[in-house]
N, CA, C and O of each residue as an XYZ file, in Angstrom:
600
protein
N     -99.172   -177.747    -80.496
C     -99.125   -177.071    -82.207
C     -99.256   -175.512    -82.028
O     -98.419   -174.799    -82.581
N    -100.329   -174.916    -81.237
C    -100.194   -173.720    -80.576
C     -99.457   -172.746    -80.390
O     -99.482   -171.545    -80.660
N     -98.569   -173.681    -79.712
C     -97.228   -172.623    -79.337
C     -96.063   -172.314    -80.631
O     -95.432   -171.309    -80.956
N     -96.144   -173.819    -81.206
C     -95.305   -173.898    -82.549
C     -95.643   -172.401    -83.475
O     -94.754   -171.633    -83.842
N     -97.179   -172.196    -83.755
C     -97.918   -171.440    -84.131
C     -97.400   -169.740    -83.971
O     -96.861   -169.051    -84.837
N     -97.765   -169.359    -82.571
C     -96.815   -168.323    -82.357
C     -95.274   -168.035    -81.949
O     -94.682   -167.033    -81.550
N     -94.856   -169.505    -82.257
C     -93.137   -169.141    -82.492
C     -93.133   -168.946    -84.160
O     -92.512   -167.895    -84.322
N     -93.382   -169.268    -84.984
C     -93.496   -169.029    -86.154
C     -93.927   -167.665    -86.510
O     -93.232   -167.060    -87.327
N     -94.973   -167.090    -86.017
C     -95.582   -165.601    -86.087
C     -94.632   -164.575    -85.692
O     -94.590   -163.464    -86.220
N     -93.790   -165.007    -84.654
C     -93.162   -163.711    -83.761
C     -91.910   -164.356    -84.496
O     -91.140   -163.769    -83.735
N     -91.099   -165.020    -85.275
C     -90.074   -165.477    -85.805
C     -90.083   -164.751    -87.265
O     -89.066   -164.296    -87.788
N     -91.453   -164.709    -87.875
C     -91.656   -164.151    -89.458
C     -91.921   -162.420    -88.803
O     -91.715   -161.473    -89.563
N     -92.305   -162.220    -87.598
C     -92.157   -160.813    -88.041
C     -91.160   -160.059    -87.011
O     -91.288   -158.900    -86.616
N     -90.368   -160.770    -86.743
C     -88.528   -160.203    -86.162
C     -88.021   -161.031    -87.554
O     -87.252   -161.838    -87.031
N     -87.988   -161.283    -88.799
C     -87.112   -161.083    -89.787
C     -88.552   -160.003    -90.934
O     -88.207   -159.919    -92.113
N     -89.134   -159.709    -90.794
C     -89.477   -159.081    -91.615
C     -88.594   -157.829    -91.256
O     -87.668   -157.397    -91.942
N     -89.022   -157.348    -90.117
C     -88.608   -156.315    -89.432
C     -86.888   -155.811    -90.028
O     -86.396   -154.704    -90.249
N     -86.446   -156.956    -90.113
C     -85.023   -157.148    -90.195
C     -84.740   -157.140    -92.132
O     -83.751   -156.793    -92.777
N     -85.846   -157.584    -92.498
C     -85.389   -157.696    -94.789
C     -86.214   -156.404    -94.733
O     -86.335   -156.043    -95.904
N     -86.771   -155.630    -94.007
C     -87.476   -154.100    -94.564
C     -87.083   -153.394    -94.278
O     -87.289   -152.433    -95.020
N     -86.324   -153.132    -93.232
C     -85.928   -151.997    -92.217
C     -84.126   -151.863    -92.751
O     -83.495   -152.605    -93.505
N     -83.680   -150.605    -92.004
C     -82.445   -150.438    -92.169
C     -81.405   -150.562    -90.503
O     -80.543   -149.842    -90.000
N     -82.033   -151.791    -90.117
C     -82.476   -152.315    -88.808
C     -80.373   -151.992    -88.408
O     -79.973   -151.070    -87.696
N     -79.673   -152.778    -88.936
C     -78.138   -152.244    -88.627
C     -77.380   -151.596    -88.664
O     -76.294   -151.708    -88.095
N     -77.831   -150.540    -89.503
C     -77.298   -149.210    -89.665
C     -77.244   -148.181    -88.909
O     -78.355   -147.653    -88.867
N     -76.263   -147.486    -88.112
C     -76.421   -146.593    -87.282
C     -75.650   -144.817    -88.020
O     -74.572   -144.717    -88.606
N     -76.279   -144.085    -87.826
C     -75.630   -143.138    -88.057
C     -74.231   -143.238    -87.575
O     -73.518   -142.689    -88.416
N     -73.414   -143.774    -86.430
C     -71.950   -143.501    -86.072
C     -71.498   -144.257    -86.676
O     -70.328   -144.001    -86.961
N     -72.193   -145.916    -87.378
C     -71.507   -146.673    -88.702
C     -71.463   -145.994    -90.121
O     -70.515   -145.764    -90.871
N     -72.247   -145.853    -90.187
C     -72.209   -144.683    -91.410
C     -71.018   -143.873    -91.087
O     -69.946   -144.344    -91.465
N     -70.995   -142.427    -90.283
C     -69.963   -142.302    -90.099
C     -68.715   -142.553    -90.071
O     -67.845   -141.974    -90.722
N     -68.550   -143.622    -89.148
C     -66.924   -144.631    -88.821
C     -66.699   -145.066    -90.854
O     -65.632   -144.858    -91.430
N     -67.779   -145.577    -91.469
C     -67.239   -145.829    -92.556
C     -66.531   -144.792    -93.762
O     -65.641   -145.133    -94.541
N     -67.152   -143.507    -93.687
C     -67.040   -142.624    -94.463
C     -65.831   -142.319    -93.744
O     -64.942   -142.075    -94.559
N     -65.491   -142.246    -92.740
C     -63.921   -141.959    -91.559
C     -62.668   -142.741    -92.537
O     -61.623   -142.230    -92.942
N     -63.099   -143.939    -92.719
C     -62.238   -144.652    -93.411
C     -61.927   -144.450    -94.067
O     -60.737   -144.143    -94.144
N     -63.066   -144.456    -95.498
C     -63.218   -144.167    -96.523
C     -61.881   -142.706    -96.750
O     -60.744   -142.875    -97.192
N     -62.317   -141.741    -96.420
C     -61.697   -140.791    -96.199
C     -60.339   -140.807    -96.123
O     -59.646   -140.143    -96.894
N     -59.784   -141.668    -95.063
C     -58.284   -142.237    -94.716
C     -57.640   -143.281    -95.854
O     -56.428   -143.495    -95.886
N     -58.336   -143.749    -96.547
C     -58.078   -144.418    -97.868
C     -58.221   -143.607    -99.050
O     -57.643   -143.907   -100.095
N     -58.819   -142.791    -98.962
C     -58.504   -141.740   -100.413
C     -57.193   -140.849    -99.820
O     -56.451   -140.385   -100.686
N     -56.939   -140.645    -98.768
C     -55.743   -139.521    -98.406
C     -54.323   -140.273    -98.594
O     -53.234   -139.792    -98.908
N     -54.725   -141.764    -98.266
C     -53.862   -142.527    -98.308
C     -53.458   -142.165   -100.308
O     -52.446   -141.669   -100.804
N     -54.217   -142.468   -100.707
C     -54.069   -143.168   -102.274
C     -53.865   -141.662   -102.934
O     -53.576   -141.473   -104.115
N     -54.075   -140.611   -101.929
C     -53.674   -139.538   -102.964
C     -52.210   -139.266   -102.417
O     -51.409   -138.638   -103.110
N     -51.940   -139.654   -101.405
C     -50.049   -138.866   -101.027
C     -49.237   -140.419   -101.595
O     -48.013   -140.306   -101.659
N     -49.745   -141.672   -101.959
C     -48.991   -142.370   -102.791
C     -48.898   -141.724   -104.142
O     -47.861   -141.484   -104.761
N     -50.013   -141.500   -104.473
C     -49.927   -140.639   -106.086
C     -48.897   -139.485   -106.450
O     -48.293   -139.311   -107.509
N     -48.862   -138.658   -105.135
C     -47.745   -137.357   -105.227
C     -46.403   -137.939   -105.096
O     -45.419   -137.668   -105.784
N     -46.490   -138.780   -104.117
C     -44.950   -139.006   -104.047
C     -44.366   -139.829   -105.073
O     -43.185   -139.691   -105.391
N     -45.546   -141.146   -105.906
C     -44.597   -141.456   -106.735
C     -44.436   -140.114   -108.057
O     -43.308   -140.054   -108.546
N     -45.381   -139.196   -108.558
C     -45.342   -138.124   -109.279
C     -43.943   -137.401   -109.190
O     -43.057   -137.451   -110.043
N     -43.914   -136.672   -107.911
C     -42.834   -136.278   -106.606
C     -41.570   -136.831   -107.460
O     -41.166   -136.229   -108.454
N     -40.929   -138.139   -106.942
C     -40.110   -138.812   -107.380
C     -39.648   -138.691   -108.925
O     -38.485   -138.422   -109.229
N     -40.663   -138.913   -109.860
C     -40.564   -138.534   -111.318
C     -39.538   -137.346   -111.504
O     -38.434   -137.309   -112.046
N     -40.389   -136.275   -110.782
C     -40.165   -134.921   -111.578
C     -38.909   -134.333   -110.684
O     -38.561   -133.153   -110.703
N     -38.213   -135.507   -109.795
C     -37.128   -134.929   -109.245
C     -35.952   -135.555   -109.721
O     -34.864   -135.425   -109.161
N     -36.177   -136.359   -110.930
C     -36.017   -137.461   -111.453
C     -35.525   -138.598   -111.516
O     -34.820   -138.929   -112.469
N     -35.784   -139.344   -110.585
C     -35.566   -140.978   -110.061
C     -36.519   -141.706   -111.120
O     -37.551   -141.400   -111.717
N     -35.923   -142.487   -111.079
C     -36.107   -143.864   -111.880
C     -37.028   -144.600   -111.173
O     -36.628   -145.342   -110.277
N     -39.166   -144.441   -111.647
C     -39.914   -145.346   -111.186
C     -40.345   -146.695   -112.136
O     -40.827   -146.584   -113.263
N     -40.154   -147.618   -111.651
C     -40.737   -148.825   -112.395
C     -42.041   -148.723   -112.711
O     -42.868   -148.205   -111.960
N     -42.275   -149.155   -113.715
C     -43.381   -149.500   -113.975
C     -44.621   -150.764   -113.475
O     -45.736   -151.160   -113.814
N     -43.602   -151.031   -112.499
C     -43.924   -152.065   -111.844
C     -45.000   -151.508   -109.799
O     -45.728   -152.056   -108.972
N     -44.349   -150.178   -110.034
C     -45.360   -149.322   -109.277
C     -46.523   -149.296   -109.306
O     -46.654   -150.188   -110.144
N     -47.232   -149.088   -109.144
C     -48.925   -148.796   -109.561
C     -49.534   -147.253   -108.681
O     -48.997   -146.877   -107.639
N     -50.562   -146.602   -109.243
C     -50.929   -145.887   -108.225
C     -52.299   -146.684   -107.832
O     -53.206   -146.769   -108.660
N     -52.397   -147.192   -106.691
C     -53.592   -148.072   -106.231
C     -54.821   -146.509   -106.317
O     -54.519   -145.362   -105.989
N     -56.092   -146.951   -106.820
C     -56.619   -146.241   -106.779
C     -58.116   -146.734   -105.494
O     -58.501   -147.883   -105.709
N     -58.734   -146.153   -104.544
C     -59.646   -147.426   -103.961
C     -60.831   -147.204   -104.454
O     -61.031   -146.073   -104.897
N     -61.910   -148.187   -104.513
C     -63.006   -148.408   -104.835
C     -63.689   -147.316   -104.180
O     -63.324   -146.835   -103.107
N     -65.364   -146.681   -105.304
C     -65.979   -145.791   -104.362
C     -66.830   -146.286   -103.277
O     -67.164   -147.463   -103.143
N     -67.195   -145.215   -102.432
C     -67.759   -146.013   -101.233
C     -69.355   -145.697   -102.230
O     -69.422   -144.764   -103.030
N     -70.624   -146.750   -101.949
C     -71.721   -146.733   -102.327
C     -72.602   -146.668   -101.427
O     -72.451   -147.458   -100.495
N     -73.560   -145.923   -101.388
C     -74.382   -145.998    -99.977
C     -75.315   -146.214   -100.615
O     -75.628   -146.010   -101.788
N     -76.088   -146.957    -99.182
C     -77.269   -147.486   -100.049
C     -78.908   -146.444    -99.501
O     -78.906   -145.641    -98.568
N     -79.875   -146.706   -100.194
C     -80.424   -145.530   -100.283
C     -81.160   -145.624    -98.966
O     -81.878   -144.624    -98.978
N     -81.414   -146.378    -97.659
C     -81.816   -146.581    -96.336
C     -80.680   -145.397    -96.036
O     -81.045   -144.461    -95.325
N     -79.331   -145.402    -96.543
C     -78.266   -144.650    -95.549
C     -78.512   -142.899    -96.095
O     -78.403   -141.915    -95.363
N     -78.764   -142.899    -97.156
C     -78.663   -141.614    -97.639
C     -79.763   -140.781    -97.520
O     -79.862   -139.582    -97.779
N     -80.996   -141.980    -96.876
C     -82.438   -141.096    -96.644
C     -82.289   -140.323    -94.993
O     -82.447   -139.192    -94.533
N     -81.775   -142.083    -94.314
C     -81.615   -141.514    -93.079
C     -80.570   -140.512    -92.439
O     -80.696   -139.810    -91.435
N     -79.284   -140.675    -93.487
C     -78.300   -139.883    -93.160
C     -77.517   -138.880    -94.154
O     -76.381   -138.826    -94.624
N     -78.989   -137.926    -94.257
C     -78.531   -136.739    -95.400
C     -76.934   -136.012    -95.767
O     -76.651   -135.708    -96.926
N     -76.461   -135.904    -95.203
C     -74.935   -135.532    -94.671
C     -73.922   -136.570    -95.411
O     -72.808   -136.302    -95.861
N     -74.548   -137.731    -95.423
C     -73.736   -139.050    -95.731
C     -73.478   -138.548    -97.110
O     -72.375   -138.678    -97.640
N     -74.313   -138.075    -97.591
C     -74.648   -138.600    -98.821
C     -73.244   -137.434    -99.645
O     -72.296   -137.767   -100.356
N     -73.665   -136.060    -99.160
C     -72.448   -134.708    -99.728
C     -70.864   -135.437    -99.418
O     -69.823   -135.359   -100.071
N     -71.197   -136.196    -98.080
C     -70.027   -136.266    -98.060
C     -68.776   -137.480    -99.143
O     -67.638   -137.369    -99.598
N     -69.848   -138.541    -99.132
C     -69.634   -139.744    -99.968
C     -69.619   -139.086   -101.291
O     -69.089   -139.739   -102.190
N     -70.168   -137.743   -101.633
C     -69.754   -137.577   -103.109
C     -68.765   -136.801   -103.281
O     -68.365   -136.430   -104.384
N     -68.245   -136.463   -102.105
C     -66.925   -135.492   -102.168
C     -65.658   -136.466   -102.110
O     -64.580   -136.040   -102.524
N     -65.781   -137.950   -101.534
C     -65.139   -138.705   -101.923
C     -64.599   -139.334   -103.089
O     -63.458   -139.739   -103.312
N     -65.695   -139.339   -103.833
C     -65.826   -139.398   -105.260
C     -65.437   -138.061   -105.797
O     -64.297   -137.607   -105.892
N     -65.723   -137.920   -105.883
C     -64.548   -136.861   -106.437
C     -63.586   -136.703   -106.356
O     -62.989   -136.350   -107.373
N     -62.700   -136.899   -104.853
C     -61.525   -137.088   -105.058
C     -61.142   -138.321   -105.808
O     -60.175   -138.455   -106.558
N     -62.208   -139.350   -105.433
C     -61.576   -140.970   -106.222
C     -61.244   -140.854   -107.436
O     -60.467   -141.528   -108.112
N     -61.997   -139.783   -107.739
C     -61.336   -140.148   -109.767
C     -60.941   -139.055   -109.595
O     -60.749   -139.260   -110.793
N     -60.589   -138.025   -109.340
C     -58.975   -137.350   -109.321
C     -57.881   -138.507   -109.143
O     -57.104   -138.842   -110.037
N     -57.926   -139.029   -107.956
C     -57.024   -139.887   -108.423
C     -56.703   -140.807   -109.202
O     -55.586   -141.197   -109.541
N     -58.029   -141.261   -109.571
C     -58.014   -142.004   -110.360
C     -57.223   -141.517   -112.210
O     -56.432   -142.220   -112.839
N     -57.673   -140.434   -112.557
C     -57.198   -139.437   -113.237
C     -56.122   -139.425   -113.268
O     -55.684   -138.990   -114.332
N     -54.978   -139.885   -112.142
C     -53.727   -139.642   -111.888
C     -52.980   -140.915   -112.408
O     -52.010   -140.915   -113.166
N     -53.673   -142.107   -111.808
C     -53.084   -142.926   -112.237
C     -53.452   -143.526   -113.878
O     -52.571   -144.113   -114.508
N     -54.701   -143.328   -114.412
C     -54.633   -143.088   -115.727
C     -53.411   -142.579   -116.368
O     -52.755   -143.218   -117.191
N     -53.069   -141.077   -115.834
C     -51.574   -140.736   -116.540
C     -50.433   -141.450   -116.540
O     -49.765   -141.575   -117.566
N     -50.037   -142.082   -115.192
C     -49.223   -143.031   -115.203
C     -49.336   -144.687   -115.762
O     -48.494   -145.584   -115.802
N     -50.505   -144.641   -116.088
C     -50.690   -146.250   -116.969
C     -50.241   -145.692   -118.842
O     -49.647   -146.277   -119.748
N     -50.913   -144.260   -118.734
C     -50.754   -144.335   -120.548
C     -49.005   -144.364   -120.085
O     -48.250   -145.122   -120.694
N     -48.558   -143.597   -119.124
C     -46.669   -143.312   -119.098
C     -46.270   -144.537   -119.545
O     -45.755   -144.590   -120.661
N     -46.392   -145.450   -118.958
C     -46.064   -146.670   -118.996
C     -46.403   -147.389   -120.094
O     -45.547   -147.958   -120.772
N     -47.549   -147.424   -120.339
C     -47.563   -148.153   -122.050
C     -46.633   -147.068   -123.258
O     -46.793   -147.194   -124.472
N     -45.973   -146.354   -122.829
C     -45.349   -145.525   -124.236
C     -44.405   -145.983   -123.459
O     -44.327   -146.146   -122.241
N     -43.225   -146.292   -124.922
C     -42.080   -147.230   -124.972
C     -40.968   -146.201   -124.977
O     -40.126   -146.724   -125.707
N     -40.536   -145.153   -124.618
C     -40.216   -144.068   -124.373
C     -39.307   -144.263   -123.104
O     -39.864   -144.788   -122.141
N     -38.158   -143.959   -122.988
C     -37.604   -144.594   -121.772
C     -37.481   -143.535   -120.674
O     -37.107   -143.924   -119.568
N     -37.757   -142.226   -120.861
C     -38.285   -141.614   -119.681
C     -39.697   -140.606   -119.894
O     -40.061   -140.317   -121.034
N     -40.606   -140.002   -118.408
C     -41.509   -139.089   -118.448
C     -40.884   -138.178   -118.674
O     -39.808   -137.814   -118.201
N     -41.862   -137.517   -119.818
C     -41.379   -135.750   -119.881
C     -42.272   -135.324   -118.555
O     -43.133   -135.807   -117.819
N     -41.600   -134.250   -118.708
C     -42.001   -132.890   -117.086
C     -43.212   -133.024   -117.268
O     -43.821   -133.637   -116.391
N     -44.112   -132.420   -118.654
C     -45.172   -132.399   -118.884
C     -46.150   -133.250   -118.089
O     -46.895   -132.943   -117.158
N     -45.932   -134.466   -118.748
C     -46.767   -135.376   -118.610
C     -46.908   -135.563   -116.946
O     -48.010   -135.550   -116.398
N     -45.411   -135.770   -116.079
C     -45.414   -135.998   -114.180
C     -46.568   -134.394   -113.764
O     -47.532   -134.308   -113.003
N     -46.011   -133.518   -114.509
C     -46.654   -132.407   -113.971
C     -47.909   -132.731   -113.919
O     -48.689   -132.787   -112.968
N     -48.028   -132.929   -114.965
C     -50.036   -133.007   -114.943
C     -50.649   -134.729   -114.355
O     -51.818   -135.082   -114.204
N     -49.578   -135.405   -114.164
C     -50.059   -136.240   -113.193
C     -50.137   -136.010   -111.628
O     -50.848   -136.460   -110.729
N     -49.232   -135.232   -111.696
C     -49.308   -134.628   -110.191
C     -50.623   -133.621   -109.610
O     -51.339   -133.805   -108.625
N     -50.635   -132.794   -110.351
C     -51.909   -131.927   -110.769
C     -52.589   -132.999   -110.261
O     -52.344   -133.330   -109.101
N     -53.933   -134.013   -111.326
C     -54.546   -134.585   -111.045
C     -54.566   -135.255   -109.439
O     -55.455   -135.286   -108.588
N     -53.447   -135.664   -109.451
C     -53.665   -136.277   -108.433
C     -54.063   -134.637   -107.003
O     -55.045   -134.557   -106.265
N     -53.082   -133.800   -107.098
C     -53.888   -132.999   -106.106
C     -54.865   -131.925   -106.248
O     -55.062   -130.784   -105.827
N     -55.406   -132.815   -107.048
C     -57.282   -132.189   -107.503
C     -58.164   -132.543   -106.402
O     -59.198   -132.028   -105.976
N     -57.270   -133.873   -105.947
C     -58.225   -134.554   -105.089
C     -58.243   -133.556   -103.737
O     -59.217   -133.193   -103.078
N     -57.417   -133.374   -103.632
C     -57.169   -132.036   -101.750
C     -58.584   -131.443   -101.703
O     -59.134   -131.597   -100.612
N     -59.122   -130.960   -102.408
C     -60.222   -130.016   -101.721
C     -61.571   -130.773   -101.551
O     -62.251   -130.527   -100.555
N     -61.982   -131.661   -102.449
C     -63.381   -132.366   -101.991
C     -62.483   -133.698   -100.803
O     -63.183   -134.578   -100.303
N     -61.596   -133.669   -100.629
C     -60.633   -134.319    -99.403
C     -60.965   -133.928    -98.088
O     -61.408   -134.640    -97.187
N     -60.621   -132.334    -98.067
C     -61.037   -131.302    -97.218
C     -62.291   -131.276    -97.108
O     -62.822   -131.594    -96.044
N     -63.050   -130.868    -98.250
C     -64.475   -130.351    -98.177
C     -65.194   -132.202    -97.519
O     -66.413   -132.368    -97.489
N     -64.613   -132.888    -97.253
C     -64.953   -134.532    -96.351
C     -64.792   -134.195    -95.274
O     -65.740   -134.083    -94.497
N     -63.846   -134.002    -95.017
C     -62.874   -134.167    -93.615
C     -63.910   -133.110    -92.473
O     -64.296   -133.333    -91.325
N     -64.085   -132.117    -93.240
C     -64.929   -130.672    -92.694
C     -65.898   -131.367    -92.004
O     -66.027   -131.568    -90.796
N     -66.797   -131.824    -93.289
C     -68.343   -132.556    -93.218
C     -68.170   -133.582    -92.000
O     -68.841   -133.565    -90.969
N     -67.363   -134.286    -92.248
C     -67.206   -135.473    -90.813
C     -67.037   -134.791    -89.758
O     -67.346   -135.148    -88.622
N     -66.495   -133.686    -90.103
C     -65.777   -133.706    -87.943
C     -66.810   -132.551    -88.056
O     -66.221   -131.575    -87.592
N     -67.744   -132.267    -88.344
C     -69.254   -131.292    -88.094
C     -70.261   -132.594    -87.676
O     -71.245   -132.434    -86.954
N     -69.915   -133.735    -88.168
C     -70.681   -134.561    -88.120
C     -70.646   -135.027    -86.096
O     -69.630   -135.300    -85.456
N     -71.876   -134.977    -85.636
C     -71.439   -135.727    -84.347
C     -70.884   -137.389    -84.284
O     -71.310   -138.203    -85.103
N     -69.831   -137.798    -83.151
C     -69.552   -138.699    -83.273
C     -70.530   -139.878    -82.528
O     -70.053   -140.952    -82.162
N     -71.532   -139.631    -82.408
C     -72.254   -140.494    -81.602
C     -72.771   -141.766    -82.084
O     -73.409   -142.500    -81.328
């Protein structure tokens, strides 16, 4: 019986460490998650720019094509506290994601309009919205490259 009590105490102690700490997240893992998200947001920007460029150059683009916007990456409070540079990178990625969402919203507005053609002004506005993601993406990439890959 005493042995069972000792094992229960050890088990509860280990469970407590797992429940109340950020035991499984390392700086390297947070960095890898941010780098993967950077790649997703860059790919979404490239897709948005390609769609608007096709429209601008006179190609007929079906409204069945959409601009996919990645979900925003949300850091846990433990990740923010343990890795302050992660918050700055995440904020830049969120800013870029919002710009791409603006571009996607313009495409959705155009597709909801019964006009047969997208106006050149709207196509340029959609492209400019997607381009607005460039600076925050570059900022995030620079910060990630300065973060040691350990």
